[in-house]
DSSP file (Angstrom, degrees, kcal/mol; ACC not computed):
  #  RESIDUE AA STRUCTURE BP1 BP2  ACC     N-H-->O    O-->H-N    N-H-->O    O-->H-N    TCO  KAPPA ALPHA  PHI   PSI    X-CA   Y-CA   Z-CA
    1    1 A M              0   0    0      0, 0.0     3,-0.3     0, 0.0     4,-0.1   0.000 360.0 360.0 360.0 -39.4   13.4    7.5    0.5
    2    2 A F     >  +     0   0    0     74,-0.3     4,-1.9     1,-0.2     3,-0.4   0.106 360.0 118.8-104.5  21.0   13.3    9.2    3.9
    3    3 A V  H  > S+     0   0    0      1,-0.2     4,-1.9     2,-0.2    -1,-0.2   0.861  73.8  54.1 -58.8 -40.2   15.7   12.1    3.2
    4    4 A G  H  > S+     0   0    0     -3,-0.3     4,-1.6     1,-0.2    -1,-0.2   0.886 108.6  49.6 -61.9 -38.4   13.1   14.8    3.8
    5    5 A Q  H  > S+     0   0    0     -3,-0.4     4,-2.2     2,-0.2    -1,-0.2   0.859 105.1  57.7 -68.2 -35.4   12.2   13.3    7.2
    6    6 A L  H  X S+     0   0    0     -4,-1.9     4,-2.4     1,-0.2    -1,-0.2   0.908 105.6  50.8 -60.1 -43.0   15.9   13.3    8.1
    7    7 A T  H  X S+     0   0    0     -4,-1.9     4,-1.5     1,-0.2    -1,-0.2   0.901 110.0  49.4 -60.5 -42.4   16.1   17.0    7.5
    8    8 A E  H  X S+     0   0    0     -4,-1.6     4,-0.9     2,-0.2    -2,-0.2   0.883 111.1  48.9 -67.4 -38.3   13.1   17.7    9.7
    9    9 A V  H >< S+     0   0    0     -4,-2.2     3,-0.8     1,-0.2    -2,-0.2   0.923 109.3  52.3 -67.3 -42.4   14.5   15.6   12.5
   10   10 A E  H 3< S+     0   0    0     -4,-2.4    -1,-0.2     1,-0.2    -2,-0.2   0.805 107.5  53.4 -62.8 -30.9   17.9   17.3   12.3
   11   11 A K  H 3< S+     0   0    0     -4,-1.5    -1,-0.2    -5,-0.2    -2,-0.2   0.715  89.0 103.9 -74.3 -22.5   16.1   20.7   12.5
   12   12 A S    <<  -     0   0    0     -4,-0.9     5,-0.0    -3,-0.8    -3,-0.0  -0.257  56.9-159.9 -64.7 145.4   14.3   19.7   15.7
   13   13 A R        +     0   0    0      3,-0.1    -1,-0.1     2,-0.0     2,-0.1   0.341  58.1 114.8-101.3   3.9   15.5   21.0   19.1
   14   14 A A        -     0   0    0     -5,-0.1     3,-0.1     1,-0.1    -2,-0.0  -0.453  61.8-146.4 -76.8 148.2   13.7   18.1   20.9
   15   15 A N  S    S+     0   0    0      1,-0.2     2,-0.4    -2,-0.1    -1,-0.1   0.564  87.6  38.5 -91.3  -8.3   15.9   15.7   22.8
   16   16 A K        -     0   0    0      2,-0.0     2,-0.4     0, 0.0    -1,-0.2  -0.982  67.6-176.4-142.4 131.0   13.5   12.8   22.0
   17   17 A I        -     0   0    0     -2,-0.4     2,-0.5    -3,-0.1    -8,-0.0  -0.994   6.4-167.6-129.5 126.9   11.7   12.2   18.8
   18   18 A L        -     0   0    0     -2,-0.4     2,-0.5     2,-0.0    -2,-0.0  -0.971   5.9-172.9-114.5 124.5    9.2    9.5   18.1
   19   19 A I        -     0   0    0     -2,-0.5     2,-0.5     2,-0.0    -2,-0.0  -0.965   4.3-164.2-116.6 128.1    8.1    8.9   14.5
   20   20 A V        -     0   0    0     -2,-0.5     2,-0.4     2,-0.0    -2,-0.0  -0.955   3.0-169.1-114.7 125.6    5.3    6.5   13.7
   21   21 A L        -     0   0    0     -2,-0.5     2,-0.5     2,-0.0    -2,-0.0  -0.937   2.1-165.6-111.7 134.2    4.9    5.2   10.2
   22   22 A H        -     0   0    0     -2,-0.4     2,-0.4     2,-0.0    -2,-0.0  -0.981   5.0-173.9-122.8 122.6    1.8    3.3    9.3
   23   23 A T        -     0   0    0     -2,-0.5     3,-0.1     1,-0.1    -2,-0.0  -0.862  17.7-165.0-109.4 152.1    1.6    1.3    6.0
   24   24 A S    >   +     0   0    0     -2,-0.4     3,-1.4     1,-0.1    -1,-0.1  -0.025  50.4 124.5-118.2  30.4   -1.5   -0.4    4.7
   25   25 A T  T 3  S+     0   0    0      1,-0.3     9,-0.2    41,-0.1    -1,-0.1   0.865  70.6  44.5 -60.0 -42.3    0.4   -2.4    2.2
   26   26 A S  T 3  S+     0   0    0     -3,-0.1     2,-0.6    40,-0.1    -1,-0.3   0.125  82.4 111.9 -97.7  22.6   -0.7   -5.9    3.3
   27   27 A H    <   -     0   0    0     -3,-1.4     3,-0.2     3,-0.1    72,-0.1  -0.861  61.4-122.2 -96.9 125.1   -4.4   -5.2    3.7
   28   28 A G  S    S+     0   0    0     -2,-0.6    21,-0.1     1,-0.2    81,-0.0  -0.162  72.2  56.0 -85.6-176.9   -6.5   -7.0    1.0
   29   29 A P  S    S+     0   0    0      0, 0.0     2,-1.6     0, 0.0     3,-0.3  -0.995 113.1  45.6 -92.5  -9.9   -8.3   -7.6   -1.1
   30   30 A S    >   +     0   0    0      1,-0.2     3,-1.5    -3,-0.2     4,-0.2  -0.410  64.4 154.0 -89.1  61.7   -6.6   -5.3   -3.7
   31   31 A Y  G >   +     0   0    0     -2,-1.6     3,-2.1     1,-0.3    -1,-0.2   0.854  65.1  65.0 -55.3 -39.2   -3.0   -6.4   -2.9
   32   32 A N  G 3  S+     0   0    0     14,-0.5     3,-0.4    -3,-0.3    -1,-0.3   0.666  97.7  55.4 -63.6 -16.6   -1.8   -5.5   -6.4
   33   33 A K  G <  S+     0   0    0     -3,-1.5    -1,-0.3     1,-0.2    -2,-0.2   0.423  90.8  76.4 -92.7  -0.4   -2.6   -1.8   -5.8
   34   34 A K  S <  S+     0   0    0     -3,-2.1    -1,-0.2    -4,-0.2    -2,-0.1   0.293  93.0  45.7 -98.9   7.3   -0.4   -1.6   -2.7
   35   35 A Y  S    S-     0   0    0     -3,-0.4    31,-0.1    -4,-0.1     5,-0.0  -0.994  89.3 -97.1-148.3 148.9    3.0   -1.5   -4.3
   36   36 A P    >   -     0   0    0      0, 0.0     3,-2.4     0, 0.0     4,-0.1  -0.309  40.8-110.4 -64.2 151.8    4.6    0.4   -7.2
   37   37 A A  G >  S+     0   0    0      1,-0.3     3,-1.9     2,-0.2    -4,-0.0   0.816 114.8  64.2 -56.7 -33.5    4.7   -1.5  -10.5
   38   38 A N  G 3  S+     0   0    0      1,-0.3    -1,-0.3     3,-0.0     0, 0.0   0.604  95.9  60.4 -70.3  -7.4    8.5   -1.9  -10.4
   39   39 A F  G <  S+     0   0    0     -3,-2.4     2,-1.6     1,-0.1     3,-0.3   0.309  71.5 110.8 -99.0   8.5    8.1   -4.0   -7.2
   40   40 A E    <   +     0   0    0     -3,-1.9    -1,-0.1     1,-0.2    22,-0.1  -0.644  30.0 146.0 -83.0  86.3    6.0   -6.6   -9.1
   41   41 A K        +     0   0    0     -2,-1.6     2,-0.5    20,-0.2    -1,-0.2   0.726  56.0  62.9 -95.0 -26.5    8.6   -9.4   -9.0
   42   42 A F  S    S-     0   0    0     19,-0.3    23,-0.1    -3,-0.3    -1,-0.1  -0.882  84.4-133.4-103.4 127.5    6.1  -12.3   -8.7
   43   43 A K        +     0   0    0     -2,-0.5     2,-0.1     1,-0.1     3,-0.0  -0.944  67.0  33.6-139.9 157.8    3.7  -12.8  -11.6
   44   44 A P  S    S-     0   0    0      0, 0.0     2,-0.3     0, 0.0    17,-0.2   0.674  75.3-167.7 -78.2 162.1    1.0  -13.3  -12.5
   45   45 A V        -     0   0    0     16,-0.1     2,-0.5    -2,-0.1    14,-0.2  -0.773  29.4-101.0-115.2 159.1   -0.9  -11.4   -9.8
   46   46 A C        -     0   0    0     12,-1.6   -14,-0.5    -2,-0.3     8,-0.1  -0.654  33.9-179.3 -74.3 123.8   -4.5  -11.2   -8.8
   47   47 A N        +     0   0    0     -2,-0.5     2,-0.3     6,-0.1    -1,-0.1   0.219  52.4  86.4-110.9  14.2   -6.0   -8.0  -10.2
   48   48 A S        -     0   0    0    -19,-0.1   -17,-0.2     2,-0.1   -16,-0.1  -0.865  65.1-147.1-118.9 147.7   -9.5   -8.3   -8.8
   49   49 A V  S    S+     0   0    0     -2,-0.3     2,-1.0   -19,-0.1    -1,-0.1   0.571  90.5  83.4 -82.8 -11.3  -11.1   -7.4   -5.5
   50   50 A E    >   -     0   0    0      1,-0.2     3,-2.0     2,-0.0     4,-0.2  -0.818  68.6-165.2 -90.4 101.0  -13.3  -10.5   -6.0
   51   51 A L  G >  S+     0   0    0     -2,-1.0     3,-1.6     1,-0.3    -1,-0.2   0.766  83.3  67.5 -63.3 -24.4  -10.9  -13.1   -4.7
   52   52 A K  G 3  S+     0   0    0      1,-0.3    -1,-0.3    -3,-0.1    -2,-0.0   0.699  92.4  63.0 -67.4 -18.8  -13.1  -15.9   -6.3
   53   53 A D  G <  S+     0   0    0     -3,-2.0     2,-0.3     2,-0.1    -1,-0.3   0.460 100.1  63.8 -83.6  -1.1  -11.9  -14.5   -9.6
   54   54 A C  S <  S-     0   0    0     -3,-1.6     2,-0.2    -4,-0.2    -8,-0.1  -0.883  79.5-123.6-121.5 151.1   -8.3  -15.3   -8.9
   55   55 A N     >  -     0   0    0     -2,-0.3     4,-1.7     1,-0.1     3,-0.3  -0.559  35.1-107.3 -86.8 164.6   -6.4  -18.5   -8.3
   56   56 A Q  H  > S+     0   0    0      1,-0.2     4,-2.8     2,-0.2     5,-0.2   0.869 116.9  55.6 -62.1 -38.4   -4.5  -18.9   -5.1
   57   57 A Q  H  > S+     0   0    0      1,-0.2     4,-2.6     2,-0.2    -1,-0.2   0.881 106.1  51.3 -62.8 -38.2   -1.1  -18.5   -6.7
   58   58 A E  H  > S+     0   0    0     -3,-0.3     4,-2.1     2,-0.2   -12,-1.6   0.885 111.5  48.9 -63.1 -38.3   -2.0  -15.2   -8.2
   59   59 A L  H  X S+     0   0    0     -4,-1.7     4,-2.3   -14,-0.2    -2,-0.2   0.921 112.2  47.5 -66.4 -46.8   -3.1  -14.0   -4.8
   60   60 A I  H  X S+     0   0    0     -4,-2.8     4,-2.9     1,-0.2    -2,-0.2   0.909 110.5  52.8 -63.7 -40.7    0.1  -15.2   -3.2
   61   61 A N  H  X S+     0   0    0     -4,-2.6     4,-1.8   -17,-0.2   -19,-0.3   0.922 109.6  47.8 -61.9 -44.1    2.1  -13.5   -5.9
   62   62 A A  H  X S+     0   0    0     -4,-2.1     4,-1.3     1,-0.2    -1,-0.2   0.918 114.5  47.1 -62.0 -43.1    0.4  -10.2   -5.3
   63   63 A Y  H  X S+     0   0    0     -4,-2.3     4,-1.6     1,-0.2     3,-0.4   0.914 108.9  53.6 -64.6 -43.8    0.9  -10.6   -1.5
   64   64 A D  H  X S+     0   0    0     -4,-2.9     4,-2.0     1,-0.2    -1,-0.2   0.826 103.6  57.4 -61.2 -34.1    4.6  -11.6   -1.9
   65   65 A N  H  X S+     0   0    0     -4,-1.8     4,-2.1     2,-0.2    -1,-0.2   0.869 103.2  54.1 -64.7 -35.9    5.1   -8.4   -4.0
   66   66 A I  H  X S+     0   0    0     -4,-1.3     4,-2.8    -3,-0.4    -2,-0.2   0.922 106.3  52.0 -60.3 -43.8    3.8   -6.4   -1.0
   67   67 A I  H  X S+     0   0    0     -4,-1.6     4,-2.7     1,-0.2    -2,-0.2   0.908 107.8  51.2 -61.5 -42.7    6.4   -8.1    1.1
   68   68 A V  H  X S+     0   0    0     -4,-2.0     4,-1.6     1,-0.2    -1,-0.2   0.919 113.0  46.5 -60.8 -43.2    9.2   -7.1   -1.3
   69   69 A Y  H  X S+     0   0    0     -4,-2.1     4,-2.2     2,-0.2    -2,-0.2   0.885 111.1  51.3 -67.2 -40.4    8.0   -3.5   -1.2
   70   70 A T  H  X S+     0   0    0     -4,-2.8     4,-2.6     1,-0.2     5,-0.2   0.877 107.7  52.9 -63.8 -40.3    7.7   -3.6    2.6
   71   71 A D  H  X S+     0   0    0     -4,-2.7     4,-2.4    -5,-0.2    -1,-0.2   0.884 107.9  51.6 -60.5 -37.5   11.3   -4.9    2.8
   72   72 A Y  H  X S+     0   0    0     -4,-1.6     4,-2.7     2,-0.2    -2,-0.2   0.927 110.0  48.6 -65.0 -47.1   12.4   -2.0    0.6
   73   73 A I  H  X S+     0   0    0     -4,-2.2     4,-2.6     1,-0.2     5,-0.2   0.953 113.6  46.7 -59.2 -49.2   10.6    0.6    2.9
   74   74 A L  H  X S+     0   0    0     -4,-2.6     4,-2.6     1,-0.2    -2,-0.2   0.907 112.3  49.8 -62.5 -42.7   12.2   -1.0    6.0
   75   75 A H  H  X S+     0   0    0     -4,-2.4     4,-2.3    -5,-0.2    -1,-0.2   0.913 111.4  49.2 -60.0 -44.5   15.7   -1.1    4.4
   76   76 A S  H  X S+     0   0    0     -4,-2.7     4,-2.4     2,-0.2   -74,-0.3   0.892 111.3  49.5 -62.7 -41.0   15.3    2.6    3.3
   77   77 A L  H  X S+     0   0    0     -4,-2.6     4,-3.0    -5,-0.2     5,-0.2   0.942 111.1  48.7 -65.9 -46.8   14.3    3.6    6.8
   78   78 A I  H  X S+     0   0    0     -4,-2.6     4,-2.8     1,-0.2    -2,-0.2   0.921 110.9  51.3 -61.1 -43.2   17.2    1.7    8.4
   79   79 A D  H  X S+     0   0    0     -4,-2.3     4,-1.5     2,-0.2    -1,-0.2   0.925 111.9  47.2 -56.9 -47.2   19.6    3.4    5.9
   80   80 A T  H  X S+     0   0    0     -4,-2.4     4,-0.6     1,-0.2     3,-0.4   0.950 115.0  44.8 -61.3 -50.6   18.2    6.8    6.9
   81   81 A L  H >< S+     0   0    0     -4,-3.0     3,-1.0     1,-0.2    -2,-0.2   0.881 110.2  55.2 -60.7 -39.0   18.4    6.1   10.6
   82   82 A N  H 3< S+     0   0    0     -4,-2.8    -1,-0.2     1,-0.3    -2,-0.2   0.805 102.4  57.4 -63.6 -32.1   21.9    4.7   10.3
   83   83 A A  H 3< S+     0   0    0     -4,-1.5     2,-1.6    -3,-0.4    -1,-0.3   0.660  86.4  82.2 -73.3 -16.7   23.0    7.9    8.5
   84   84 A M    X<  +     0   0    0     -3,-1.0     3,-1.7    -4,-0.6    -1,-0.2  -0.593  57.7 169.5 -87.8  74.0   21.9    9.9   11.6
   85   85 A K  T 3   +     0   0    0     -2,-1.6    -1,-0.2     1,-0.3    -2,-0.1   0.727  69.2  59.7 -68.9 -20.7   25.2    9.2   13.6
   86   86 A D  T 3  S+     0   0    0     -3,-0.2     2,-0.4     2,-0.0    -1,-0.3   0.496  97.8  73.7 -83.5  -2.7   24.4   11.8   16.3
   87   87 A Y  S <  S-     0   0    0     -3,-1.7     2,-0.7    -6,-0.2    45,-0.2  -0.885  73.2-136.5-116.1 141.0   21.2   10.1   17.3
   88   88 A K        +     0   0    0     -2,-0.4     2,-0.3    44,-0.1    -3,-0.1  -0.862  44.3 174.5 -86.8 120.6   20.4    6.9   19.2
   89   89 A S        -     0   0    0     -2,-0.7    41,-2.7    -8,-0.1     2,-0.3  -0.901  23.8-173.9-135.3 159.8   17.7    5.3   17.1
   90   90 A A  E     -A  129   0A   0     -2,-0.3     2,-0.4    39,-0.2    39,-0.2  -0.982  11.6-151.4-146.4 152.8   15.6    2.2   16.8
   91   91 A M  E     -A  128   0A   0     37,-2.8    37,-2.3    -2,-0.3     2,-0.5  -0.995   9.9-172.4-127.0 125.6   13.1    0.9   14.4
   92   92 A L  E     -A  127   0A   0     -2,-0.4     2,-0.6    35,-0.2    35,-0.2  -0.977   2.5-171.5-113.8 124.5   10.3   -1.5   15.5
   93   93 A F  E     +A  126   0A   0     33,-2.9    33,-2.6    -2,-0.5     2,-0.4  -0.966  14.1 163.3-116.8 120.0    8.2   -3.0   12.8
   94   94 A V  E     -A  125   0A   0     -2,-0.6     2,-0.3    31,-0.2    31,-0.2  -1.000  29.7-135.9-136.8 135.7    5.1   -4.9   13.9
   95   95 A S        -     0   0    0     29,-1.5     3,-0.1    -2,-0.4    50,-0.1  -0.644  10.7-140.1 -84.1 146.3    2.1   -6.0   12.0
   96   96 A D  S    S-     0   0    0     -2,-0.3     2,-0.3     1,-0.2    -1,-0.1   0.719  81.2 -15.9 -78.9 -20.5   -1.3   -5.5   13.5
   97   97 A H        -     0   0    0     25,-0.1    -1,-0.2    27,-0.0    24,-0.2  -0.972  67.8-109.9-167.4 167.3   -2.4   -8.9   12.1
   98   98 A G        -     0   0    0     22,-2.8     2,-0.4    -2,-0.3    22,-0.3  -0.207  31.5-123.3 -92.0-168.4   -1.6  -11.6    9.7
   99   99 A E        -     0   0    0     20,-1.2     2,-0.4    -2,-0.1    10,-0.2  -0.990   6.1-139.0-146.0 130.3   -3.4  -12.4    6.5
  100  100 A S  E     -B  108   0B   0      8,-3.8     8,-2.4    -2,-0.4     4,-0.0  -0.755  11.5-172.1 -88.8 136.1   -5.0  -15.6    5.1
  101  101 A L  E    S-B  107   0B   0     -2,-0.4     6,-0.2     6,-0.2   -41,-0.1  -0.161  76.7 -50.0-118.6  34.8   -4.5  -16.3    1.5
  102  102 A G  S >  S+     0   0    0      4,-2.2     3,-2.1     1,-0.3     5,-0.2   0.388  85.8 150.8 112.9  -1.5   -6.8  -19.2    1.1
  103  103 A E  G >  S-     0   0    0      3,-0.3     3,-2.1     1,-0.3    -1,-0.3  -0.455  85.4  -2.0 -61.7 129.6   -5.7  -21.5    4.0
  104  104 A K  G 3  S-     0   0    0      1,-0.3    -1,-0.3    -2,-0.2     3,-0.1   0.801 130.3 -68.4  54.0  30.7   -8.7  -23.5    5.2
  105  105 A N  G <  S+     0   0    0     -3,-2.1     2,-0.3     1,-0.2    -1,-0.3   0.751 104.8 133.0  62.1  27.9  -10.6  -21.6    2.5
  106  106 A L    <   -     0   0    0     -3,-2.1    -4,-2.2     2,-0.1     2,-0.3  -0.837  37.5-163.3-109.1 146.1  -10.3  -18.3    4.5
  107  107 A Y  E     -B  101   0B   0     -2,-0.3    -6,-0.2    -6,-0.2     2,-0.2  -0.960  50.6 -12.5-133.5 149.3   -9.2  -15.0    3.1
  108  108 A M  E    S-B  100   0B   0     -8,-2.4    -8,-3.8    -2,-0.3     2,-0.3  -0.439  91.5 -74.3  64.1-127.0   -7.8  -11.8    4.7
  109  109 A H  S    S+     0   0    0    -10,-0.2    -2,-0.1    -2,-0.2   -10,-0.1  -0.893  79.0  95.8-154.6 177.6   -8.3  -11.6    8.5
  110  110 A G        +     0   0    0      1,-0.4    -1,-0.1    -2,-0.3     3,-0.1   0.424  45.3 136.3 110.7   1.6  -10.7  -11.0   11.3
  111  111 A I        -     0   0    0      1,-0.1    -1,-0.4     6,-0.1     5,-0.2  -0.604  70.0 -92.1 -75.5 138.3  -11.7  -14.6   12.4
  112  112 A P    >>  -     0   0    0      0, 0.0     3,-2.3     0, 0.0     4,-1.9  -0.210  37.8-116.5 -48.9 141.3  -11.7  -15.0   16.1
  113  113 A I  T 34 S+     0   0    0      1,-0.3     8,-0.1     2,-0.2     7,-0.1   0.806 112.7  63.3 -55.8 -34.1   -8.3  -16.2   17.3
  114  114 A S  T 34 S+     0   0    0      1,-0.2    -1,-0.3     3,-0.0    -3,-0.0   0.747 118.1  27.3 -64.1 -22.8   -9.7  -19.4   18.6
  115  115 A L  T <4 S+     0   0    0     -3,-2.3    -2,-0.2     2,-0.1    -1,-0.2   0.577  98.8 106.8-111.4 -15.2  -10.7  -20.3   15.0
  116  116 A A  S  < S-     0   0    0     -4,-1.9     2,-0.1    -5,-0.2    -7,-0.0  -0.325  71.0-117.3 -71.3 144.8   -8.2  -18.4   13.0
  117  117 A P    >>  -     0   0    0      0, 0.0     3,-2.2     0, 0.0     4,-0.5  -0.442  34.1-105.7 -71.8 158.7   -5.3  -20.1   11.2
  118  118 A K  H >> S+     0   0    0      1,-0.3     4,-3.1     2,-0.2     3,-1.1   0.784 116.0  74.7 -58.6 -26.8   -1.8  -19.1   12.4
  119  119 A E  H 34 S+     0   0    0      1,-0.3   -20,-1.2     2,-0.2    -1,-0.3   0.771  96.5  49.6 -53.1 -29.2   -1.4  -17.0    9.2
  120  120 A Q  H <4 S+     0   0    0     -3,-2.2   -22,-2.8   -22,-0.3    -1,-0.3   0.684 123.8  24.5 -87.7 -19.6   -3.8  -14.5   10.8
  121  121 A Y  H << S+     0   0    0     -3,-1.1     2,-0.8    -4,-0.5    -2,-0.2   0.586  96.0  87.1-125.2 -13.6   -2.2  -14.1   14.1
  122  122 A E     <  +     0   0    0     -4,-3.1    -1,-0.1    -5,-0.2    22,-0.1  -0.823  65.8 175.8 -87.1 115.0    1.5  -15.0   13.8
  123  123 A I        -     0   0    0     -2,-0.8     2,-0.1   -25,-0.1   -25,-0.1  -0.788  34.2 -95.6-124.0 157.1    3.0  -11.7   12.7
  124  124 A P        -     0   0    0      0, 0.0   -29,-1.5     0, 0.0     2,-0.3  -0.458  31.0-178.0 -68.0 142.7    6.4  -10.1   12.0
  125  125 A F  E     +A   94   0A   0    -31,-0.2     2,-0.4    -2,-0.1   -31,-0.2  -0.811  12.8 179.0-141.2  98.0    8.1   -8.2   14.8
  126  126 A L  E     -A   93   0A   0    -33,-2.6   -33,-2.9    -2,-0.3     2,-0.4  -0.832   7.0-170.0-106.9 138.4   11.3   -6.8   13.5
  127  127 A V  E     +A   92   0A   0     -2,-0.4     2,-0.4   -35,-0.2   -35,-0.2  -0.993   8.3 175.0-132.0 134.0   13.8   -4.6   15.6
  128  128 A W  E     -A   91   0A   0    -37,-2.3   -37,-2.8    -2,-0.4     2,-0.3  -0.991   6.9-173.5-130.2 141.9   16.8   -2.6   14.5
  129  129 A T  E     -A   90   0A   0     -2,-0.4   -39,-0.2   -39,-0.2     5,-0.0  -0.983  28.6-108.9-132.3 148.4   18.9   -0.4   16.8
  130  130 A S    >   -     0   0    0    -41,-2.7     3,-1.5    -2,-0.3     5,-0.4  -0.328  33.3-112.4 -68.9 157.5   21.7    2.0   15.9
  131  131 A S  G >  S+     0   0    0      1,-0.3     3,-0.5     2,-0.1    -1,-0.1   0.785 116.9  50.7 -64.4 -27.0   25.2    1.0   17.1
  132  132 A N  G 3  S+     0   0    0    -45,-0.2    -1,-0.3     1,-0.2   -44,-0.1   0.379  82.7  92.4 -91.3   4.0   25.3    3.8   19.6
  133  133 A A  G <  S-     0   0    0     -3,-1.5    -1,-0.2   -44,-0.2    -2,-0.1   0.681  79.5-144.9 -73.3 -16.5   21.9    3.1   21.1
  134  134 A N    <   +     0   0    0     -3,-0.5    39,-2.0    -4,-0.2     2,-0.4   0.831  58.3 119.5  53.7  36.2   23.5    0.9   23.8
  135  135 A K  E     -C  172   0C   0     -5,-0.4     2,-0.3    37,-0.2    37,-0.2  -0.970  38.8-178.1-127.6 145.7   20.6   -1.5   23.8
  136  136 A T  E     -C  171   0C   0     35,-2.6    35,-2.7    -2,-0.4     2,-0.3  -0.879  33.4 -96.7-131.1 168.6   20.3   -5.1   23.0
  137  137 A L  E     -C  170   0C   0     -2,-0.3    33,-0.2    33,-0.2    32,-0.1  -0.658  28.8-123.9 -90.6 141.7   17.3   -7.4   22.8
  138  138 A K        -     0   0    0     31,-3.3     2,-1.0    -2,-0.3    -1,-0.0  -0.531  37.7-104.1 -69.7 143.2   16.2   -9.7   25.6
  139  139 A P        +     0   0    0      0, 0.0     2,-0.4     0, 0.0    -1,-0.1  -0.628  53.9 172.1 -74.0 109.4   16.0  -13.3   24.5
  140  140 A E        -     0   0    0     -2,-1.0     3,-0.1     1,-0.1    29,-0.0  -0.923  33.4-154.0-120.9 146.2   12.3  -13.8   24.2
  141  141 A K  S    S+     0   0    0     -2,-0.4     2,-0.4     1,-0.3    -1,-0.1   0.892  84.5  15.1 -78.3 -44.4   10.5  -16.8   22.7
  142  142 A L        -     0   0    0      2,-0.0     2,-0.4     0, 0.0    -1,-0.3  -0.995  64.7-170.8-140.6 128.2    7.3  -15.0   21.7
  143  143 A L        -     0   0    0     -2,-0.4     2,-0.3    -3,-0.1    24,-0.0  -0.898   5.9-176.4-117.1 150.6    6.6  -11.3   21.3
  144  144 A T    >   -     0   0    0     -2,-0.4     3,-2.0   -22,-0.1     4,-0.3  -0.810  48.7 -88.6-132.7 177.5    3.2   -9.6   20.6
  145  145 A Q  T >> S+     0   0    0      1,-0.3     3,-1.5    -2,-0.3     4,-0.5   0.734 115.6  78.7 -60.6 -21.6    2.1   -6.1   20.0
  146  146 A N  H 3> S+     0   0    0      1,-0.3     4,-0.6     2,-0.1    -1,-0.3   0.743  87.2  59.9 -59.9 -23.1    1.8   -5.7   23.8
  147  147 A Y  H <> S+     0   0    0     -3,-2.0     4,-2.1     1,-0.2    22,-0.3   0.711  86.7  75.7 -77.1 -21.0    5.6   -5.2   23.9
  148  148 A V  H <> S+     0   0    0     -3,-1.5     4,-2.5    -4,-0.3     5,-0.2   0.941  93.0  46.9 -62.4 -53.6    5.7   -2.1   21.7
  149  149 A F  H  X S+     0   0    0     -4,-0.5     4,-2.1     1,-0.2    -1,-0.2   0.902 116.9  42.4 -54.4 -49.5    4.4    0.5   24.1
  150  150 A H  H  X S+     0   0    0     -4,-0.6     4,-2.0    17,-0.3    -1,-0.2   0.814 113.0  52.9 -71.9 -32.1    6.7   -0.5   27.0
  151  151 A S  H  X S+     0   0    0     -4,-2.1     4,-2.7    16,-0.4    -1,-0.2   0.876 109.1  49.9 -70.8 -38.6    9.7   -1.0   24.8
  152  152 A V  H  X S+     0   0    0     -4,-2.5     4,-2.4    -5,-0.2    -2,-0.2   0.918 109.9  50.6 -63.9 -43.3    9.3    2.5   23.3
  153  153 A L  H  <>S+     0   0    0     -4,-2.1     5,-2.8    -5,-0.2     4,-0.3   0.931 113.1  46.9 -57.6 -45.1    9.1    3.9   26.8
  154  154 A N  H ><5S+     0   0    0     -4,-2.0     3,-1.3     3,-0.2    -2,-0.2   0.933 111.3  49.9 -62.8 -47.3   12.2    2.1   27.8
  155  155 A F  H 3<5S+     0   0    0     -4,-2.7    -1,-0.2     1,-0.3    -2,-0.2   0.891 115.1  43.2 -61.6 -40.4   14.2    3.1   24.7
  156  156 A L  T 3<5S-     0   0    0     -4,-2.4    -1,-0.3    -5,-0.2    -2,-0.2   0.400 110.2-121.9 -85.3   2.6   13.3    6.8   25.1
  157  157 A D  T < 5 +     0   0    0     -3,-1.3     2,-0.6    -4,-0.3    -3,-0.2   0.907  53.3 163.4  57.0  45.4   13.9    6.6   28.9
  158  158 A V      < -     0   0    0     -5,-2.8     2,-0.4    -6,-0.2    -1,-0.2  -0.843  29.7-145.0 -96.9 124.0   10.4    7.8   29.6
  159  159 A N        +     0   0    0     -2,-0.6    -5,-0.0     3,-0.0     3,-0.0  -0.740  29.6 159.9 -89.2 134.9    9.3    7.1   33.2
  160  160 A S    >   -     0   0    0     -2,-0.4     3,-1.4     1,-0.1    -2,-0.0  -0.986  46.7-130.3-152.5 141.3    5.7    6.2   33.7
  161  161 A P  T 3  S+     0   0    0      0, 0.0    -1,-0.1     0, 0.0    -2,-0.0   0.642 110.5  54.8 -67.8 -11.9    3.7    4.5   36.4
  162  162 A I  T 3  S+     0   0    0      2,-0.0     2,-0.2    -3,-0.0   -12,-0.1   0.418  78.5 120.6-100.8   3.5    2.1    2.2   33.8
  163  163 A Y    <   -     0   0    0     -3,-1.4     2,-0.5     1,-0.0     3,-0.1  -0.454  47.6-160.0 -65.9 135.4    5.5    1.0   32.4
  164  164 A N    >   -     0   0    0     -2,-0.2     3,-2.2     1,-0.1   -14,-0.1  -0.934  10.3-160.6-122.6 106.3    5.8   -2.8   32.7
  165  165 A E  G >  S+     0   0    0     -2,-0.5     3,-1.9     1,-0.3    -1,-0.1   0.829  90.8  65.6 -54.7 -33.9    9.5   -4.0   32.6
  166  166 A K  G 3  S+     0   0    0      1,-0.3    -1,-0.3    -3,-0.1   -19,-0.0   0.729 101.6  49.9 -63.6 -19.6    8.2   -7.5   31.7
  167  167 A L  G <  S+     0   0    0     -3,-2.2     2,-0.4   -21,-0.1   -16,-0.4   0.131  88.7 102.8-105.4  21.0    6.9   -6.1   28.4
  168  168 A N    <   -     0   0    0     -3,-1.9   -20,-0.1   -18,-0.2   -17,-0.1  -0.879  52.5-164.2-103.6 132.9   10.1   -4.4   27.5
  169  169 A I        +     0   0    0     -2,-0.4   -31,-3.3   -22,-0.3     2,-0.2   0.620  62.5  84.3 -89.7 -14.3   12.3   -6.0   24.8
  170  170 A F  E     -C  137   0C   0    -33,-0.2     2,-0.3   -35,-0.1   -33,-0.2  -0.617  48.3-175.6 -99.5 149.2   15.5   -4.0   25.5
  171  171 A I  E     -C  136   0C   0    -35,-2.7   -35,-2.6    -2,-0.2     2,-0.1  -0.979  35.0-108.1-130.9 150.8   18.3   -4.4   28.0
  172  172 A D  E      C  135   0C   0     -2,-0.3   -37,-0.2   -37,-0.2   -38,-0.1  -0.471 360.0 360.0 -73.0 145.1   21.1   -1.9   28.4
  173  173 A R              0   0    0    -39,-2.0    -1,-0.1    -2,-0.1   -38,-0.1   0.440 360.0 360.0 -83.4 360.0   24.6   -3.0   27.1
């Protein structure tokens, strides 16, 4: 899936490369339009932007299909990075927010955190590193998006006066 990007990275003369991918797969309300048809594993799905026109199971099915597609994207990216044996690489996947699918009669996201159900603010934070990266993860109980910036700086060995070691997820092996 990322073969073209692999070629571009291999052509680069830079000693450090940061690639940022942004997906909008799990942003509603038209979840069913965020993944290719062959990733529709859960059926029936909600096909309307009017959430009131769908039952909760159809909405959940459409959302779960997005998760299947996101897993495919992440797997493909890891396979691509893993094939780049000459590079120390890492993948960090972090959602910007969660999504309500009818919990407490709430949908999508954007409720103030003091009122929001956990589905809107408990998010995935996945990390993969190549075997030659010589990094392992610190044992943390809870991670937030605040860790991304500092962890990327650490992984790339970038020195900065604003770097905060407490917000770095990596330790050297």
